[in-house]
N, C-alpha and C positions, 0 to 999 in steps of 0.2 A: 744290421745293429752289431756293432763290436761286441767282443766277449767283455771287454772292461764296461761298455754301458749296460750290457745285460746281467753282470754281477752287481752293479750299484743298483739296478731298478729293484732286483729281488732281495735286496738286504733290508733288515728292519729298520724303521725310522730312528729307533734310540740308537742303532748301532752306528749309524752313519753320522750322528750330531757332533759337533766340534767339541773338543776339551772344554771349551770357555763359550758360553752363550752370552751376549751383551744384553746389559740391563734394559727392560723394556721401555721404552720411550713414553712419558706420559700423554694420554689420550688427549688431543686438543677438544676444546670445548664445543667447536661446530659438529665434531664427530658424534659427541654425546647428544647433541640438539637433532642431527640428521638422523641418528639412530633412534631415539626415542620418537620422533615423528612418524619413521616407517615402523616401527615396533606397536605404536599407538593405532595406525592404519589397520595393520595386521590383526590386532586385538579386537578393534571394532568390527571387522570384516566377518571374523569368526564367531565373536561372542556378543554381538549387537543385539541378538532378541533379549538378551538378559536385562537390558536397561527397561524394558516393559515388564519384568518380572515382579512377583509378589514374595513375600516373606512365605517360606515353607520348613518344615520338619523343626529342626533346633533352632531355627531363628528366633522362635516364640518363647525361647528360654533364656535370650540374652538379654543384658540388662535394659535395652532400651524399649522392651516389650513390657516392662513394669507398668502396672497402671499408674505408680506414682512416680516414674523415673524423673519428671520434670522438677519435681520436690526433693530430690536426694541431693545430699552433699557430695564433694569430690572423692571422697574415701568409698562412697557405693560403686563409683566408676572405676575407679584406679587401686582398689584396695586388695585386689585377689591376686591370685598365682600369674596372671597374664596382663599386668596394668597395660603394658604397650599396645597390645592388641585393643583392650577394652576402651583405651583412650582413643584410638580410631573410631569407635562407635560413639563414644561420647562426642565427637567433632561432628558425626554425621547427624545427630541428634539435634544439637545447637542448630545445624544450618536448616534440617528438614522435618524435625521431629520424628515422626514415625512413617514418613513416606518414603518407600522402598528405592525412589529413582537414585538419590545420591548415595545410597549405600551400594549399589551397584556400579554406579560411576567410579566411585573410588576403588572397586576391586579391579575394574577394567584399567584404571591408571598405574595401580601397583603392579598388576600384571606385566604392563608393557614396560615399567622401568625395570623389571626383574629380568625380563628380556634382553635389555640393553647390558647388564650386567653379565649375564651368560654370554652373550657374545664376546665380551672383553675376556672372561675367565677360559673360553674355548679357544680364542686366538693365541691367548697366552701360553696355555697348556700345550697347544701344538707348537708354538715356538720353542718351548722348553724341552719338548721331546726330539726336536731336531728339524723340524718342517721349515725350510728356509725360502721356498720359492712363493710366488704369486698366489699359490692355491691356497694358502694358509686362512687368508680372510674370508676367501668363498666357502671355505669349509665351516668356518666359525659363523659365517652368515646363515649357512643351511642350517647347521647345529641350533641356533639361537630362534630361526624361524619356526623349525621342527617343535622346540621347546614352547614357543608362542601360540602355534596351532593346534598341537597334538588334543585330540578330543578327551584323552585321559585328563586334562586340566579343567575341563567343564565343571567340575564338582568344586574346585576351588574358586574359579573364577565366577560362576554363575549363582552360587550358594553365598548367601551374606555370612552364614557361620562358617565358611570355608575359609574367611579371610584369615584364619589364623595362620594357614600355610603360606598364605601371600605374604603377609608381615613378616612371619619368622623367615621365608624364603629371601625376600629382598634384602634383609639385614644380614641372613647368613651370606649370601654371596656377595655381599659389599665388605664383609669381614675378609671372606677369602680371597678377593680382589686386591685389599690392600695388603695382604700378605704376598701374594704373587708379584705385585709390581716389581718389588725389590728381591725377588726370590734368590738371587745370585749373591746378595749382598749380607753381611751380618745384619741381624735384626736390629734396628735404632730404637730408643726409647720411645719416639713419637710414634714409630710405624707399631710398636708393642702395645701402646697405648689405644691407639685407633682400632686395631684387631680386636684387644680385649672389650672395648666400649660396644663396638657393634656386635661382638659375639654375646656380650651379656644382654644387649638390647633384643637381640634374636631369641634367646633362651626365655625373656619376659614377653615375648610374643607368643611362642609355644615352645613348650619343653622340650621336643624333639629335635632342637637345634642344638641341643648337648652334644651331639656327634661331631661338632665343628672341630675340636682338638683332634679328633682322631683322623679327620681328613686332613688337617695340616701336617699331622706326623706321617701319614701315609704319602702327602706329597714329597715330603723331604726323603723319605726311604726309595722311594721310586727314582727320584730325580737328583739326588745328591751329587753334586760336580767333583767334590773333594773327598768322598767317603763319608759313611753315617756319622762315624764319631766326630768329625770336623764340622759336618753341617750342622747337627745337633749344639755343638759348643756355639755356633752362630746365631743358636735361636735360644739362650739361657734368659735372656729378660724377656722372652715370651713365653717359653714353655714352663718355667718356675711359677710366675703367677697362675698359668692355666691349670698347673696340676692341685695348687693349693685351692683356687676357685672352683676347680672340677670337683674336687672330693667335698667340699661344702655343699655345691649346688647338686650332685648327685644325690648327697645324704637327704638333701630337703625334698628333692623329686621323687625317691623312693618312699619317702616318710609320706607325700601326700597321695601316690598311687597303692601303697599297702594299706592306707587308712580308708581306702573307697573313694578317694576323689579323683577327679581328672578323667571321667568315664572308665575307670576300672572295672573288670567283671568279677562279680561276686560268685563263688562256687566254682571257678575255673582255676586249677592248678597251672603253676609254672610250666610244667611238662606239658601238660594237655594244650597249654597255648602255644607253646615252641611246636610241637608236632603240627598244630593247625597251620602256624606259620609258614612251615615248609611248603604247602600246598599254595598259602596266599602268595608267597614269593613268586612263585612260579605262574600263579594266575596273572600276577601284575606284570611278569614279562610278555606272557602271551596277549594282555591288553594292550601293551605297548606295540608290539609289532602287527597285532591282528586287533584293532580298537572296535569290536563288536560285541555285543551282548553286554552292554554297559548297564550297570545299576545303581541307583542313588542308595539303595537300602538292600545289601546282598543279605543279611541275615544267614551268613555262611556257619554251619554247625562246627562244634569243636571236637576235634578228637580225642579221645580219653585213653586210648592205648596204642601202641605201636600197631597191633593187627587191625584195628578198626577202620573200616573204610579204606583199606590199603595205604593208610597212612607211610607204612614203611617204605613205599615206592617214592612217595614224595620226598621223603627224608635221604634215600639213595640219590633221586635227582638233584636235590639242592647240595649233597655232599660232592656230587661229580662237577658241579657249577664251581664249588670251591678250589676243587682239584684243577679245573680248567684254569683259574687264575694263576696258580702256581706253573702250571705247563706253560701259559703263554708268557708268563714274565720276562724268558730269555728270547722268547720268538715274536712276540710283539707286545712290548711294555705297554704301549699306550691302551690298547685294548684289555689287558689284564688290569690297569689301573682304573679303567672305566667300570669294570665290573665290581672292582674292591670298593669303589666309590659308592656305587649302586647299593651294595650290601651293607656299608657302613651308615649311610644315611637312611636307610630303613630299620637299623638296628633298635632305635628307641622305641619303635612301635611294633616291630616284627622279630621280637625276640623271646624273652621269658616273663616279661612283666604282662600280665594279664590286662587286656582292654576290652571294655564291653563288646565293642564289635569286631569281630576277628578281621575284617576287610573292609576298608574304606580306600575309594578310588582316589580320595584328595592327598592322602599320604604318599602318593607317587609324586606329588608336584615336584619338590625338590631332587629326589633320588633320580627321576628321569635323565637328570644331565650325566650321572654314570652311564646309562645305557646308550645313550646320545654320543658321547665319547667313545663308547665302543664301537658303534656303527661307523662314525667316522675312520677310527683307526682301521677297520677293516675294509671299508671303501678306498682307502688309499693304497691298498693292495691290488685292486682291480685293474685288469689289463684292459680297459676300455676307453674309447676317446672322450676327450672332455665334453664335446657335443652331446655325447650319450648320456654322460653323466649328468650335465644340465637339464636335459629332457627329463631324465630319471627324477632328479631332485625336484623340479617343479612339478612333476606329475603326483610325487607323493605330498607335497605341500597343498597342493590344489584338493587332493582327497581328504587330507586332515581338516583344511579349512571347511570344507563341505560338510563332512561328520559332525564337525565341532558346531557347526551352525545348527544343523538338525537337532543335536543333542541338547543345544541351548533353548530350543524352542520348548522341549519337554520341561525345562526347568522353570519357565515362565509362569505356569500355573501350578498351584498344589494338586489339584485335581489330575492333569497330565503327569505329574510327577509320580503321585501314588499309583495311577493307574499303569504306569509305564514299569514300576517296581513290581505290581502285583503279577502282571504279564510275564516279566522276566522270571519271577521266581513265585508261583502259585502256592508255595507252601509257606510263604511269609505272611503271619497273621497281623503284623504291624503295618503292612502296606495295605491290606484290605481295611483295617482299623483306620488310617491315616486318609484312606480314600472315603470312608463313610463318612469322617468328620469334615472334609474339604466339600463333599457332594452336600452335608446340610447345611453349609454356610453358602452356597449357591442356592439352597432351598429345593434342590432335587431328591426330593424324600423317598420316592420309590426305589430310585439307585442306592440311595444311602440304606436303605433297609437290606437291599442285598448284599452289599459289601459289609455291614456290621455282622449279618447274618453267617456270612463265611467266616469273618474273623471270631466269631463266638462259636462255630463248629470247631475250629483249632483250639481254642482256649475257652472251653465251657465254664471254667471255675474264675475267670476274670469278671469280678463285678462291675467293672467300669464299661467293659464292651457291653456287657448284658444291658447296664442302664441307658447307654448311648442307644442300643437298639430299640429299647421300649420308647425313647424319646422319638426315633425316627419313624415308628410305628404310630406315635401321637400325630406327628407332623403329617404323615400319609394318611391320616384320619381312621386308623384302625385301632380305635381304644382298647377292642376286644382282645387283639393280640398283645398290647402292650401290658396290660393289668397283671396276667400270669406270671410274666418275667420279673416285674416288679415285686410281686408277692414272694417270687423265689429270692429274690434280693433280700428284701427284709427279713426272711426267714434266717437267713444268716448274717447278714451285715446290716440290721436297721439302722436308718439314718432319717433324719427329718425331712431331707430333699426328697427321699424315695417316697415316704409317706404322703408328702406334700402331692406328689404327681399321681399317686393311687387314688388320695381323695379328689382331686381334679377330675380325672378319668370316670372314677365311678359316678360323680355328680353329674356329667354330661351324658353319661349312659342311662340315667334315670334310676340310679342305686342311691337315694339317700343315706340309708343306712350305713350301707359301707362306707360311703363317702365321709359320714362323721366319726365311724370308727377311726379310720385312717389319720384324719385330720387330728383328731384329740390324741392320738398316739404321737404324732409330730410335736404338738403343743407340750405332751409331758416331756419330749426328749428336750425341747427348746421352747420356753415359755414366752420368749421373744422373737417369735418366729412370725414376721408381718405377712409372709406369703399363705402360711396356713390360718391365721385368722381371715385373711381375705377370701381364701377359697371356702372357709367354713360359712362366712358370711353369705356366700353365693349359695351354697347349698341351703342355708335356713332362708334366704330370700325364696329359693325354689318350693320350700314347705309352708310358704306363707307366715313364718316367724319374722315378721317385719322388726319388731322392736330388739329381739336378739341378734338378727342380722346387723342391724345398725350399730349395735354395739361392738361387733366383731369388725366391722369397718373401721368404726372410730378407733380402736384399738390397733388395727393395723396400720392406720396412718399417725397413730402417735408414734410407733416405732419406726415407721419409714414413711414422711411424709410425700414421697415420690410414688408411693404404691399406686399404681393406675386403676387396678383391679378393684380395689377398696374406695377409691374416688368415683369409679362409674357405678359401683354400686350404691353408694349414697346418693348420687344423682338420678338413679333410676327410682329410690325410695321417694327422693322430693318429688320426682314426677307424679308417682302414684297418689301422692297427697294433693 
């Protein structure tokens, strides 16, 4: 090899680029269709099990889970802070009601479409950075396939509530793509409108898309062809509306976050959250390169000081990562740009605004593109044959696809989901509680008792866990274990429901006085409690007080004509006569 060829091969890509890069040609429609078909095939290969999945975790807090969803007006669906996202759930509800199949299918379609946009963005960025040969499309294809198949995407794709990332992501990347298509030219009014409309829609899908202006500015700063000042003059039609809209949007979002909405964390200071995020960001990076030990509910504890739990180590490590961006800027600008994109995309959820859960894998959905860019940039410097590169790339994609399939099978059932979460983090009481609820739905009462008992041991003051444990004991035909727990509950937080259950369980154990006392307490708290009347009727029936029992059954049916216990009680009385 000549000295000239050697020098060229070792020169950074951005230094080799020409002074002027031709405007990217519009993608042909058949390219889009072919790429989407391929992306859809990869998506189904990796995430196919999710089509048989059920609703889990926060899915039950979405609008379609409301018992009266079918009767609600349009403002119920699109009147909140994420109308674009909720509109997609509304469409699913109109198609299939509360059956989960169509919800999962839409998630897969959105993910495939986003993968196509990621290909065009990567291809364009590689072109802008100076990569001119035929490798560009192959590298972009690999990056897009990695985005599609990576196991970290399972939470966004398999989880119906994770669709917020998909909706915001596809609109975010569409806006960035419109910007990149005419990157070398001055921004026209039509382009500016397209970018702004897509960006606004992305934010209305999920607030974290507000980082898009920062991504566009970083793109200009890194790849300006005529100097930064001249580059920004070309963007005035875009950046002036962005600044004005961004100020208004940031104000509204901060107001939502600081007033306790959008999953914010009460009692966590911005400093504490920022310290914790230094560790979280490093965990995200580790999961990208080594996607093992994933968890649908991490419940990562917060750091409350620099010295707690070695928080300072993570602060130093993240500072070093930021320093690496500066160091790489002149040595490998594409790698530096990828790292910066990664951090900027994570900033809305991994900075100083406290969010209830410190770590959620779905937040890596869009930011992953930044790390993929960095991997592509560094792989361009490797002195290996193309055949070796292709074999390595294929191996990585196969491993990712297999891991995503296996991870998707965990999301199929709420039992497997919560069981996996509890095994990954045995200190997570919420995982054991969720497992108990899921097992109760299956009728597996003995295992539900075990799960609820573990959760209660971790959170002994949580009365909801205690009540559900008592219910599990009832289901497992252990009323003697349930009643003491319920009496503990009513001693601190009396409720008609708890008294109802005490009365019923005391009655079936042959303790009529205790049963009547509990049911009378329930009726004092709620005189229109049909359940209490029905249970009291059963107790009086056991005491041979037929007239009093009949009166209670009649009163229960007057309040609730569908009360089966009262109907059966009256039928028994009629048979005796």
